[in-house]
N, C-alpha and C positions, 0 to 999 in steps of 0.2 A: 585750576591753575591756568592762567592766560599764556598763550603761546607767544614767544618772542618773534618780533618781525625780523625777517632776514635783512642783514645789513651788508655793507661792503666788505667787512672783515670776514664774512662767511664765504667770500669768493677765494680765500686763501692767497691773497696778494696778487691775484690775476687782474690785469688792466686791459680793458677793451678800448680801442681807439680807432677812429676812422681817419686819423691824420697819418699820411704816409711818411711824414718826416718825424714821427714821434721817436724820441730817444729815451729809452727806459732808464738808463743810468742817470740822466738829468732829472727825471721826475721820480726818483726813488721814494717809496712810501715810508721807508724807515728814516728816522731822524739821524742825520749824520752829525750829532752833537759832539763838540769837543769838550773834554773834561780836563781839569787842571792836573798837572803832574803832582806826585806826592810832595815835592819840595815847595809847591805853591799852596798847599792845603794847610789850614789852621785847625787842628783837632783839639778837642777839650776832653780831659780825663776827669770824670766826676765820680764821687763816692756816694752811694745811697743805700739806705735800708728801709726807706718808706714804702709801705704797702706790700712788703715781702715777708711779713711775719717775723721780723727781726733779723732776717738773713741779709748779709751784706753783698753788694754787687759793685762792680766798676763799670761805668757807662762811658763809652767813647762816642762823642757827638761831633758833628761838623764835617763828616765825610761827604765828599762830592764826587759822584761817579756812578757807573751802572750798578744795579743791584747785585749782579754776579760778582763784581769786584769786592763789594761790601761783604758778601757772604764768604768769599775766599779769604779775605783779611781776617774776618771773625774766626773762621776755622783755624787759621794759622795761629792766632793769638790763644785760642782755647787749647790747642795742642801743645804750644810752648809752655803754657801755665799749668797744664794737666788738670783742667777743670772744664765744666760745662758752661753753656751760655747760649746766646742767640744773636742773630744779626738781621734786623728788619727796620723799615721806616727810617733809614739813614742813621741808625744807632747800632752799636755793638755792645751787648751786655755780657759781661764776664762774671761768673760767680766768684765771690770773695773779694778781698781788698788787696789786689795785686797791682795797684796803680803804678808804683815805681818800676816794677818789672815790665809792665805793658808799655809804659812811656819809653823805656830803654829800647824795647823791641821796635816800636814805631819810629823812633828817632834813627835807629839803625837802618830802617827801610827808607829813610829820607823825609818822613813826615815831621812837621812842626807841631809839637804837642805842648799844651799848657795845662797845668794842674789847676783844677777849679774846686773850691770848697775845702773843708777840713782836712 
């Protein structure tokens, strides 16, 4: 197995500079990306049973934001519906066909939700 070459991420965010006027806050390594508020997001509630052995799921697509917020929203929806599911790759998958309930919960949180498909 080939060894991985050490990279900048191996330094743990440490920055070396010979510039006496270096401002760490100005050159932050983390992306200070702005994400839209829930009211500005357009989510889609899909119903699917493809590739799941006939089991039905509700898929929420269109979430824009950090992965931690997606996971937290998925956890909240799963808890309110009393079912399992997952949240990854910008999608929340909830077991069962609870589209109406999920749409109400998301709208209550300020999201714009559109019903897509059957």
